[in-house]
N, C-alpha and C positions, 0 to 999 in steps of 0.2 A: 473506253467510250466516255466514262465520267470525266476523265482528264481532259479530253477534247472539248466536251460540253463546258467544263469549267474555264478552259482557255478562251473559248468563244464568248462566254458570258463576261469574262474579265476584259476582253477587247471591247465588247459592246459597252460595258460600263465606262471605260476610259473615253470612248467616243461620245457617249451621252454627257459625261461630265464636262468634256472640253466644249461641246456644243452649248451646254448650259452656261458655262463660264463666259464664252464669247457672246452668246445670245442675250445675256442679261446686262451686257455692257460693263462687266467687271474687269475686262482687260483694258488697262489705261494706255491709250495710244498717244498721249500728249508728248510733243517733241521736247518738253522741258524735263521729262523723266529720263535720266541717263540709262542706257542699256546695262543690264546686269552682266556679271562675269560669264555666265553660261551662254547668254545671248550673243555676247561678243565672240566667244570661242566658236560657237556654232556658225555664226555669220562669216567669220574669217575662214573657217575650214571650208564652208560651201563655196565662198568666193574663190579661194585659192585653187580648189579642185576644178571648178568650172573654167577658170581662166587657163589652167594648165591643159585642160582637155581641148579647148577651143582656139587658143591663140596660135597664130602661125609661127613656124620655126624660123621664119625669114629674118635676116639681119636688116637693119635700117639701111636702105640704099643711099641715105644722105648723111651717114655717120661721118663726123669730122668735117663737114661742109659748113663753113662760116656763114654763107648766105642762107643756108637752111636754118641755122640757129637764129639769124636775124628775122626771117619770115616766121619761124616758130614763136619767137618773142612777141611779134605783133598779134598772132592768134592767141597766145597765152594771156596777153594784156587784155584782149577783147573778151575772152570767155572763161578764163580760169582764175586769175588773180583775185577776183571778187570773193571766191570761196576758199581757195587754197593759200592765198598770200604768196610770199616769196621771202628769201633772206632779206631782212631789213624792211619788208613790206607786210603789214598786218592784213589779214582778211577784212572784208567790209563787215558792217553790222549784220548783213544777211548771212555771210559766212560764219560769223560768230554764233548765230542762232541755229545752225544745222545740227541735227541729231540723227544719225551719227555725224560727228564733225568730219569735215573734209580733211584728209591727212596732209601733213607737211610732206611735200613731194621730194624734199632733200633727204628724208630719212633713209637709213641703210636698207630697210625692208622694202622700200619702194624702188630705190636705185638698184637693188639686187634682182629685180624682175628682168626678164629678157626683153629685148627690143620688141619682139612679137607680142609679148604679154602687155607691154605698155600700149602698143598700137591697138590691140584688141580692146583694152579698157577704154581708151579714148574714143575709138570708133563705135563701140557698143554701149558704153555707159554701164552703170550698175543699178539694177532694179532695187527699189525700196530705199534708195538713198537720193540725194539731190544731184548725183552725177549723171548728166544727160549723155545721150549718144550723139556724137558729132558725125558719125558715118553718113546719116541721111542728108547732111548739109555740107559736107566737106569731101573732096576727092581724096583718095588714098595718099596721093603725093603730099597733100596738105597735112594729113594726119601724121605721116612720117616726119614731116618738118616739126610738128609739135613735139613728137618723140625726141627729135634732135635737141630741141630746147629743154625738154625735161631732163635729158642727160647733162646738159650744160648748167642747169639751175644751181647745183651746189657751188659752182665757181662763178656766180653772177658778179659782173663788174659793177663798179659804182655808177657808171653811166647807164647800164641796163636797169639797175635798181631805181635810178631816177626816172627812167622811162616808165617802169611799172607803177611807180608811185603816182604818176600823172593819171593813171586809170582810176584812182580813188576819188 
């Protein structure tokens, strides 16, 4: 019985301590403060598990479709290049100021995601980051075409790079 009372007291003490830490404004929420190693690991773990659980297992119905890549490029230019940039295209000043920073979408860890995971991320966004949800404003077909362009991004042509630079 003493052990149980001690455990409950310990839990209560942690809750009160956390509330005091947050309630006094001691937690620095400035976007200029880079996240720590543990924060990055916990956030990445939570994101990956959430996406794995919720993403459809569907393959992209527009995979390999050059017209879908062209349409996806137009959407990417309008909504994504500002924060993510592209090969040969730097993110804007807004994108440079994000914390956490928007990832380079050509990275192997991004490209290793399934089509369904990329679809889910574009459609639903990522809470507590600057990644918006495009599902409310775009049809599924449009989101799949954005996914087609994301897959094509590592092989961006000079002409496509030029088109994306015009968004700057």
